[in-house]
Short mmCIF file of the C-alpha atoms (twelve columns), coordinates in Angstrom:
data_MODEL
# 
_entry.id   MODEL 
# 
loop_
_atom_site.group_PDB 
_atom_site.id 
_atom_site.type_symbol 
_atom_site.label_atom_id 
_atom_site.label_alt_id 
_atom_site.label_comp_id 
_atom_site.label_asym_id 
_atom_site.label_seq_id 
_atom_site.Cartn_x 
_atom_site.Cartn_y 
_atom_site.Cartn_z 
_atom_site.pdbx_PDB_model_num 
ATOM 1   C CA . MET A 1   23.098 9.537   12.807  1 
ATOM 2   C CA . SER A 2   19.860 7.954   11.632  1 
ATOM 3   C CA . GLY A 3   19.741 5.247   14.299  1 
ATOM 4   C CA . ILE A 4   18.520 2.801   11.655  1 
ATOM 5   C CA . GLN A 5   20.069 -0.641  12.118  1 
ATOM 6   C CA . GLN A 6   17.215 -3.091  11.569  1 
ATOM 7   C CA . VAL A 7   15.591 -2.887  8.149   1 
ATOM 8   C CA . GLY A 8   12.692 -4.654  6.470   1 
ATOM 9   C CA . VAL A 9   12.105 -4.710  2.712   1 
ATOM 10  C CA . ILE A 10  8.772  -5.804  1.285   1 
ATOM 11  C CA . GLY A 11  9.177  -7.355  -2.147  1 
ATOM 12  C CA . GLY A 12  12.101 -9.330  -3.497  1 
ATOM 13  C CA . GLY A 13  11.892 -8.506  -7.194  1 
ATOM 14  C CA . LEU A 14  14.529 -6.578  -9.118  1 
ATOM 15  C CA . MET A 15  14.192 -3.438  -6.992  1 
ATOM 16  C CA . GLY A 16  13.463 -5.094  -3.669  1 
ATOM 17  C CA . SER A 17  16.353 -7.544  -3.894  1 
ATOM 18  C CA . GLY A 18  18.658 -4.691  -4.854  1 
ATOM 19  C CA . ILE A 19  17.618 -2.647  -1.814  1 
ATOM 20  C CA . ILE A 20  18.073 -5.703  0.402   1 
ATOM 21  C CA . GLU A 21  21.595 -6.155  -0.947  1 
ATOM 22  C CA . VAL A 22  22.473 -2.473  -0.490  1 
ATOM 23  C CA . ALA A 23  21.281 -2.461  3.127   1 
ATOM 24  C CA . ALA A 24  23.015 -5.724  4.010   1 
ATOM 25  C CA . ARG A 25  26.286 -4.608  2.415   1 
ATOM 26  C CA . ALA A 26  26.086 -1.525  4.644   1 
ATOM 27  C CA . GLY A 27  26.206 -3.838  7.675   1 
ATOM 28  C CA . LEU A 28  22.505 -3.735  8.565   1 
ATOM 29  C CA . ASP A 29  20.260 -6.569  9.740   1 
ATOM 30  C CA . VAL A 30  17.711 -7.107  6.948   1 
ATOM 31  C CA . ILE A 31  14.460 -9.037  6.655   1 
ATOM 32  C CA . GLY A 32  13.019 -9.484  3.171   1 
ATOM 33  C CA . ILE A 33  9.295  -10.203 2.863   1 
ATOM 34  C CA . GLU A 34  7.738  -12.107 -0.005  1 
ATOM 35  C CA . VAL A 35  4.254  -13.448 -0.695  1 
ATOM 36  C CA . ASN A 36  5.131  -17.150 -0.359  1 
ATOM 37  C CA . ASP A 37  8.037  -19.536 0.197   1 
ATOM 38  C CA . ASP A 38  8.794  -19.973 -3.503  1 
ATOM 39  C CA . ALA A 39  8.990  -16.217 -4.046  1 
ATOM 40  C CA . ALA A 40  11.162 -15.858 -0.945  1 
ATOM 41  C CA . LYS A 41  13.536 -18.536 -2.251  1 
ATOM 42  C CA . ALA A 42  13.726 -16.802 -5.645  1 
ATOM 43  C CA . ALA A 43  14.479 -13.470 -3.938  1 
ATOM 44  C CA . ALA A 44  17.261 -15.044 -1.876  1 
ATOM 45  C CA . GLN A 45  18.761 -16.525 -5.038  1 
ATOM 46  C CA . ARG A 46  18.532 -13.130 -6.749  1 
ATOM 47  C CA . VAL A 47  20.474 -11.436 -3.943  1 
ATOM 48  C CA . GLU A 48  23.154 -14.135 -3.882  1 
ATOM 49  C CA . ALA A 49  23.515 -14.114 -7.684  1 
ATOM 50  C CA . SER A 50  24.092 -10.352 -7.626  1 
ATOM 51  C CA . LEU A 51  26.709 -10.673 -4.906  1 
ATOM 52  C CA . ARG A 52  28.486 -13.525 -6.715  1 
ATOM 53  C CA . LYS A 53  28.542 -11.428 -9.875  1 
ATOM 54  C CA . ALA A 54  30.159 -8.581  -7.922  1 
ATOM 55  C CA . GLU A 55  32.649 -11.092 -6.492  1 
ATOM 56  C CA . SER A 56  33.560 -12.368 -9.973  1 
ATOM 57  C CA . ARG A 57  34.347 -8.785  -10.972 1 
ATOM 58  C CA . GLY A 58  36.552 -8.192  -7.965  1 
ATOM 59  C CA . LYS A 59  34.137 -5.736  -6.337  1 
ATOM 60  C CA . ILE A 60  33.713 -7.767  -3.161  1 
ATOM 61  C CA . GLU A 61  35.645 -10.544 -1.409  1 
ATOM 62  C CA . SER A 62  34.211 -14.046 -0.976  1 
ATOM 63  C CA . ALA A 63  34.244 -13.759 2.813   1 
ATOM 64  C CA . GLU A 64  32.274 -10.527 2.622   1 
ATOM 65  C CA . VAL A 65  29.675 -12.169 0.362   1 
ATOM 66  C CA . ASP A 66  29.087 -14.781 3.074   1 
ATOM 67  C CA . ALA A 67  28.928 -12.079 5.739   1 
ATOM 68  C CA . VAL A 68  26.368 -10.083 3.750   1 
ATOM 69  C CA . LEU A 69  24.198 -13.150 3.155   1 
ATOM 70  C CA . GLY A 70  24.384 -13.879 6.883   1 
ATOM 71  C CA . ARG A 71  22.763 -10.525 7.605   1 
ATOM 72  C CA . VAL A 72  19.705 -11.293 5.446   1 
ATOM 73  C CA . ARG A 73  16.770 -13.564 6.048   1 
ATOM 74  C CA . PHE A 74  13.518 -13.954 4.146   1 
ATOM 75  C CA . GLU A 75  10.057 -14.308 5.646   1 
ATOM 76  C CA . THR A 76  6.456  -14.374 4.433   1 
ATOM 77  C CA . ASP A 77  4.733  -12.886 7.513   1 
ATOM 78  C CA . LEU A 78  4.562  -9.095  7.956   1 
ATOM 79  C CA . GLN A 79  4.487  -9.607  11.732  1 
ATOM 80  C CA . THR A 80  8.211  -10.459 11.616  1 
ATOM 81  C CA . LEU A 81  8.855  -6.773  10.871  1 
ATOM 82  C CA . ALA A 82  7.583  -5.608  14.269  1 
ATOM 83  C CA . ASP A 83  11.046 -4.739  15.645  1 
ATOM 84  C CA . ARG A 84  12.324 -2.901  12.535  1 
ATOM 85  C CA . ASP A 85  13.627 0.695   12.613  1 
ATOM 86  C CA . LEU A 86  12.765 1.123   8.934   1 
ATOM 87  C CA . VAL A 87  10.571 -0.775  6.482   1 
ATOM 88  C CA . VAL A 88  10.945 -0.059  2.763   1 
ATOM 89  C CA . GLU A 89  8.009  -1.139  0.624   1 
ATOM 90  C CA . ALA A 90  9.078  -2.292  -2.866  1 
ATOM 91  C CA . ALA A 91  5.972  -4.237  -3.868  1 
ATOM 92  C CA . SER A 92  4.192  -4.120  -7.229  1 
ATOM 93  C CA . GLU A 93  3.353  -0.640  -8.530  1 
ATOM 94  C CA . ASP A 94  -0.319 -1.072  -7.631  1 
ATOM 95  C CA . GLU A 95  -1.957 1.569   -5.450  1 
ATOM 96  C CA . GLN A 96  -4.405 -0.753  -3.710  1 
ATOM 97  C CA . ILE A 97  -1.681 -3.268  -2.819  1 
ATOM 98  C CA . LYS A 98  0.488  -0.508  -1.360  1 
ATOM 99  C CA . LEU A 99  -2.378 1.081   0.582   1 
ATOM 100 C CA . GLU A 100 -3.243 -2.248  2.183   1 
ATOM 101 C CA . LEU A 101 0.391  -2.874  3.089   1 
ATOM 102 C CA . PHE A 102 0.756  0.516   4.762   1 
ATOM 103 C CA . ARG A 103 -2.538 0.054   6.609   1 
ATOM 104 C CA . THR A 104 -1.234 -3.231  8.028   1 
ATOM 105 C CA . LEU A 105 2.320  -2.037  8.705   1 
ATOM 106 C CA . GLY A 106 1.048  0.921   10.700  1 
ATOM 107 C CA . GLN A 107 -0.325 -1.565  13.197  1 
ATOM 108 C CA . VAL A 108 2.575  -4.034  13.071  1 
ATOM 109 C CA . LEU A 109 5.571  -1.820  13.926  1 
ATOM 110 C CA . ASP A 110 6.401  -1.688  17.643  1 
ATOM 111 C CA . LYS A 111 8.734  1.332   17.716  1 
ATOM 112 C CA . ASP A 112 7.025  4.725   17.869  1 
ATOM 113 C CA . ASP A 113 9.709  6.323   15.691  1 
ATOM 114 C CA . ALA A 114 9.950  3.494   13.140  1 
ATOM 115 C CA . ILE A 115 9.869  4.808   9.563   1 
ATOM 116 C CA . LEU A 116 7.729  3.456   6.744   1 
ATOM 117 C CA . ALA A 117 9.094  4.266   3.292   1 
ATOM 118 C CA . SER A 118 7.849  3.434   -0.185  1 
ATOM 119 C CA . ASN A 119 9.995  2.870   -3.247  1 
ATOM 120 C CA . THR A 120 7.019  3.799   -5.431  1 
ATOM 121 C CA . SER A 121 7.710  5.593   -8.692  1 
ATOM 122 C CA . SER A 122 4.440  7.480   -8.827  1 
ATOM 123 C CA . ILE A 123 1.848  6.815   -6.098  1 
ATOM 124 C CA . PRO A 124 1.163  9.777   -3.753  1 
ATOM 125 C CA . ILE A 125 3.077  9.379   -0.495  1 
ATOM 126 C CA . VAL A 126 0.449  11.350  1.429   1 
ATOM 127 C CA . LYS A 127 -2.122 8.615   0.716   1 
ATOM 128 C CA . LEU A 128 0.184  5.929   2.099   1 
ATOM 129 C CA . GLY A 129 0.835  8.004   5.209   1 
ATOM 130 C CA . ALA A 130 -2.842 8.620   5.828   1 
ATOM 131 C CA . VAL A 131 -3.832 4.941   5.891   1 
ATOM 132 C CA . SER A 132 -0.833 3.969   8.052   1 
ATOM 133 C CA . GLY A 133 -2.006 5.948   11.072  1 
ATOM 134 C CA . ARG A 134 1.550  7.308   11.482  1 
ATOM 135 C CA . ALA A 135 1.737  9.879   8.707   1 
ATOM 136 C CA . GLY A 136 4.643  11.806  10.232  1 
ATOM 137 C CA . HIS A 137 6.854  8.728   9.876   1 
ATOM 138 C CA . VAL A 138 6.000  7.914   6.241   1 
ATOM 139 C CA . MET A 139 7.877  9.130   3.155   1 
ATOM 140 C CA . GLY A 140 9.116  8.032   -0.239  1 
ATOM 141 C CA . VAL A 141 12.638 6.717   -0.807  1 
ATOM 142 C CA . HIS A 142 13.040 5.964   -4.506  1 
ATOM 143 C CA . PHE A 143 16.046 3.858   -5.518  1 
ATOM 144 C CA . PHE A 144 17.056 3.276   -9.126  1 
ATOM 145 C CA . ASN A 145 17.751 0.001   -10.909 1 
ATOM 146 C CA . PRO A 146 20.181 -1.644  -10.321 1 
ATOM 147 C CA . ALA A 147 20.144 -0.381  -6.734  1 
ATOM 148 C CA . PRO A 148 23.610 -1.762  -5.782  1 
ATOM 149 C CA . VAL A 149 25.170 0.261   -8.626  1 
ATOM 150 C CA . MET A 150 23.078 3.402   -9.068  1 
ATOM 151 C CA . GLN A 151 24.069 6.216   -6.716  1 
ATOM 152 C CA . LEU A 152 20.891 8.295   -6.877  1 
ATOM 153 C CA . VAL A 153 18.053 8.073   -4.346  1 
ATOM 154 C CA . GLU A 154 15.049 10.395  -4.486  1 
ATOM 155 C CA . LEU A 155 13.754 11.447  -1.050  1 
ATOM 156 C CA . ILE A 156 10.070 12.362  -1.101  1 
ATOM 157 C CA . PRO A 157 8.419  13.763  2.027   1 
ATOM 158 C CA . SER A 158 4.667  14.340  1.916   1 
ATOM 159 C CA . LEU A 159 2.761  17.248  3.424   1 
ATOM 160 C CA . THR A 160 2.543  15.258  6.674   1 
ATOM 161 C CA . THR A 161 6.107  13.866  6.904   1 
ATOM 162 C CA . SER A 162 8.002  15.230  9.912   1 
ATOM 163 C CA . GLU A 163 11.343 17.021  9.553   1 
ATOM 164 C CA . GLN A 164 12.887 14.459  11.904  1 
ATOM 165 C CA . THR A 165 11.838 11.606  9.615   1 
ATOM 166 C CA . LEU A 166 13.294 13.350  6.564   1 
ATOM 167 C CA . ASP A 167 16.559 14.110  8.416   1 
ATOM 168 C CA . ARG A 168 16.909 10.487  9.580   1 
ATOM 169 C CA . MET A 169 16.327 9.163   6.062   1 
ATOM 170 C CA . ARG A 170 18.792 11.611  4.562   1 
ATOM 171 C CA . GLY A 171 21.397 10.478  7.094   1 
ATOM 172 C CA . TRP A 172 20.664 6.819   6.389   1 
ATOM 173 C CA . VAL A 173 20.951 7.232   2.621   1 
ATOM 174 C CA . THR A 174 24.146 9.329   2.719   1 
ATOM 175 C CA . GLU A 175 26.078 8.114   5.774   1 
ATOM 176 C CA . THR A 176 25.000 4.474   6.033   1 
ATOM 177 C CA . LEU A 177 24.402 3.518   2.401   1 
ATOM 178 C CA . GLY A 178 26.826 5.970   0.780   1 
ATOM 179 C CA . LYS A 179 24.250 7.051   -1.815  1 
ATOM 180 C CA . LYS A 180 23.560 10.535  -3.173  1 
ATOM 181 C CA . PRO A 181 20.021 11.836  -2.530  1 
ATOM 182 C CA . ILE A 182 17.983 14.546  -4.167  1 
ATOM 183 C CA . ASP A 183 14.770 15.988  -2.713  1 
ATOM 184 C CA . ALA A 184 11.512 15.764  -4.647  1 
ATOM 185 C CA . THR A 185 7.985  16.949  -3.956  1 
ATOM 186 C CA . ASP A 186 5.135  14.480  -3.545  1 
ATOM 187 C CA . ARG A 187 3.810  14.576  -7.102  1 
ATOM 188 C CA . ALA A 188 3.468  11.718  -9.556  1 
ATOM 189 C CA . GLY A 189 6.780  10.907  -11.240 1 
ATOM 190 C CA . PHE A 190 8.884  12.928  -8.773  1 
ATOM 191 C CA . VAL A 191 11.961 14.360  -10.550 1 
ATOM 192 C CA . VAL A 192 13.524 11.649  -12.691 1 
ATOM 193 C CA . ASN A 193 10.414 9.879   -13.978 1 
ATOM 194 C CA . SER A 194 8.693  13.182  -14.752 1 
ATOM 195 C CA . LEU A 195 11.477 13.732  -17.291 1 
ATOM 196 C CA . LEU A 196 12.239 10.139  -18.268 1 
ATOM 197 C CA . VAL A 197 8.843  8.513   -18.787 1 
ATOM 198 C CA . PRO A 198 7.536  10.958  -21.453 1 
ATOM 199 C CA . TYR A 199 10.765 10.291  -23.382 1 
ATOM 200 C CA . LEU A 200 10.284 6.520   -23.148 1 
ATOM 201 C CA . LEU A 201 6.622  6.756   -24.147 1 
ATOM 202 C CA . SER A 202 7.581  8.932   -27.119 1 
ATOM 203 C CA . ALA A 203 10.025 6.262   -28.295 1 
ATOM 204 C CA . ILE A 204 7.306  3.595   -27.985 1 
ATOM 205 C CA . ARG A 205 4.915  5.761   -30.042 1 
ATOM 206 C CA . MET A 206 7.637  6.230   -32.684 1 
ATOM 207 C CA . TYR A 207 8.152  2.459   -32.915 1 
ATOM 208 C CA . GLU A 208 4.381  1.851   -32.933 1 
ATOM 209 C CA . ALA A 209 3.941  4.299   -35.837 1 
ATOM 210 C CA . GLY A 210 6.630  2.532   -37.873 1 
ATOM 211 C CA . TYR A 211 9.104  5.418   -38.000 1 
ATOM 212 C CA . ALA A 212 12.039 3.063   -37.405 1 
ATOM 213 C CA . SER A 213 12.947 -0.322  -35.969 1 
ATOM 214 C CA . ALA A 214 13.505 -0.740  -32.231 1 
ATOM 215 C CA . ALA A 215 17.210 -1.282  -32.846 1 
ATOM 216 C CA . ASP A 216 17.551 1.860   -34.956 1 
ATOM 217 C CA . ILE A 217 15.637 4.022   -32.490 1 
ATOM 218 C CA . ASP A 218 17.962 2.850   -29.748 1 
ATOM 219 C CA . ARG A 219 21.104 3.189   -31.863 1 
ATOM 220 C CA . GLY A 220 20.056 6.712   -32.766 1 
ATOM 221 C CA . MET A 221 19.933 7.794   -29.130 1 
ATOM 222 C CA . VAL A 222 23.087 5.912   -28.123 1 
ATOM 223 C CA . LEU A 223 25.260 7.014   -31.034 1 
ATOM 224 C CA . GLY A 224 23.631 10.366  -31.728 1 
ATOM 225 C CA . CYS A 225 23.012 11.636  -28.192 1 
ATOM 226 C CA . GLY A 226 25.578 9.729   -26.167 1 
ATOM 227 C CA . HIS A 227 23.015 7.870   -24.065 1 
ATOM 228 C CA . PRO A 228 24.379 4.674   -22.489 1 
ATOM 229 C CA . MET A 229 21.224 2.774   -23.479 1 
ATOM 230 C CA . GLY A 230 18.429 3.391   -25.960 1 
ATOM 231 C CA . PRO A 231 14.885 4.159   -24.770 1 
ATOM 232 C CA . LEU A 232 13.312 0.852   -25.805 1 
ATOM 233 C CA . ALA A 233 16.078 -1.232  -24.236 1 
ATOM 234 C CA . LEU A 234 15.771 0.920   -21.113 1 
ATOM 235 C CA . SER A 235 12.004 0.372   -21.073 1 
ATOM 236 C CA . ASP A 236 12.619 -3.378  -21.190 1 
ATOM 237 C CA . LEU A 237 15.082 -3.088  -18.304 1 
ATOM 238 C CA . ILE A 238 12.706 -1.057  -16.131 1 
ATOM 239 C CA . GLY A 239 9.721  -3.262  -16.986 1 
ATOM 240 C CA . LEU A 240 6.936  -2.331  -19.394 1 
ATOM 241 C CA . ASP A 241 4.297  -2.833  -16.697 1 
ATOM 242 C CA . THR A 242 6.148  -0.355  -14.498 1 
ATOM 243 C CA . ILE A 243 6.415  2.169   -17.343 1 
ATOM 244 C CA . LYS A 244 2.686  1.812   -17.973 1 
ATOM 245 C CA . ALA A 245 1.827  2.222   -14.273 1 
ATOM 246 C CA . ILE A 246 3.967  5.352   -13.931 1 
ATOM 247 C CA . GLY A 247 2.576  6.893   -17.117 1 
ATOM 248 C CA . THR A 248 -0.994 6.146   -16.053 1 
ATOM 249 C CA . SER A 249 -0.454 7.661   -12.616 1 
ATOM 250 C CA . MET A 250 1.111  10.795  -14.099 1 
ATOM 251 C CA . TYR A 251 -1.686 11.142  -16.658 1 
ATOM 252 C CA . ASP A 252 -4.353 10.709  -13.972 1 
ATOM 253 C CA . GLU A 253 -2.777 13.534  -11.967 1 
ATOM 254 C CA . PHE A 254 -1.893 16.028  -14.703 1 
ATOM 255 C CA . LYS A 255 -4.026 15.014  -17.731 1 
ATOM 256 C CA . GLU A 256 -1.074 15.708  -20.065 1 
ATOM 257 C CA . PRO A 257 -1.346 13.597  -23.266 1 
ATOM 258 C CA . LEU A 258 2.411  12.934  -23.335 1 
ATOM 259 C CA . TYR A 259 2.016  10.937  -20.088 1 
ATOM 260 C CA . SER A 260 -0.675 8.623   -21.483 1 
ATOM 261 C CA . PRO A 261 0.589  5.087   -22.314 1 
ATOM 262 C CA . PRO A 262 0.241  4.320   -26.062 1 
ATOM 263 C CA . PRO A 263 -1.952 1.390   -27.187 1 
ATOM 264 C CA . LEU A 264 1.051  -0.770  -28.081 1 
ATOM 265 C CA . LEU A 265 2.325  -0.571  -24.510 1 
ATOM 266 C CA . ASP A 266 -1.110 -1.567  -23.181 1 
ATOM 267 C CA . ARG A 267 -1.202 -4.581  -25.516 1 
ATOM 268 C CA . MET A 268 2.305  -5.727  -24.633 1 
ATOM 269 C CA . VAL A 269 1.567  -5.576  -20.902 1 
ATOM 270 C CA . ASP A 270 -1.724 -7.450  -21.408 1 
ATOM 271 C CA . ALA A 271 0.224  -10.124 -23.313 1 
ATOM 272 C CA . GLY A 272 2.774  -10.498 -20.523 1 
ATOM 273 C CA . LEU A 273 5.579  -9.041  -22.651 1 
ATOM 274 C CA . LEU A 274 7.090  -7.046  -19.805 1 
ATOM 275 C CA . GLY A 275 10.707 -6.768  -20.940 1 
ATOM 276 C CA . LYS A 276 13.781 -8.356  -19.449 1 
ATOM 277 C CA . LYS A 277 12.031 -9.767  -16.373 1 
ATOM 278 C CA . SER A 278 9.594  -11.788 -18.516 1 
ATOM 279 C CA . GLY A 279 12.120 -12.733 -21.191 1 
ATOM 280 C CA . GLN A 280 10.497 -10.712 -23.973 1 
ATOM 281 C CA . GLY A 281 9.698  -7.065  -24.575 1 
ATOM 282 C CA . PHE A 282 10.932 -4.962  -27.464 1 
ATOM 283 C CA . TYR A 283 13.851 -7.440  -27.469 1 
ATOM 284 C CA . GLY A 284 14.204 -11.093 -26.490 1 
ATOM 285 C CA . TYR A 285 16.152 -12.125 -23.368 1 
ATOM 286 C CA . GLU A 286 16.817 -15.831 -23.400 1 
ATOM 287 C CA . GLY A 287 18.522 -17.158 -20.297 1 
# 
């Protein structure tokens, strides 16, 4: 058994709120951390809306929704995480923000064996471990969106992660959460994004060059290759800023041109056209 019962999650956006929901539905005591009270309120509403949607589809009973919500509270102070067995960082995909968080968390956690995990898509885990001062207890745990639905979790130990930490996280993911993990090495993109992001960037370049409309590119991959969603719609769902950050990180590490974000993606991110979360990307998302 992992011995993980008290969990903290930093960030209440699409990924963070999903991880909070997954942990609370598994019966764990969860603290969500956000940057201010308004963001914390929005994160709480996001978790409840997801649970109510599951209830409307018959996936969960009303009483269980209330029980899950009762196991979650939101705070704005990292010091409230001191007693946690595990803290999962799901903040913005910005290396400096994550490094500062891990530097602070390394001093905040009271338990010697407490684990610090990052849901990063691309930032080196070894760097996060080094600044935390507890490198043996730091690793990557990469969930996929939407976390309550998607079964896959990538487990990413760094060169300094202990075997005990990896074993505890594998037990937590499989036995407590009921997810299916795969192991990945600590390299930008890990397994899934190393394959997925070049494909998404290629679709953006195709659209940018005027080969076809966004709708036809997506229909081609859905109807011609059996994909459940086209690459441009998937990019909107993931977030264009996240796609750009992952591509940039992979290009910085490997210098492969296929990893480099195309100019159109840069312009869309600069304009705040981030996809579904901003209401506009390659498609519009009103409401």
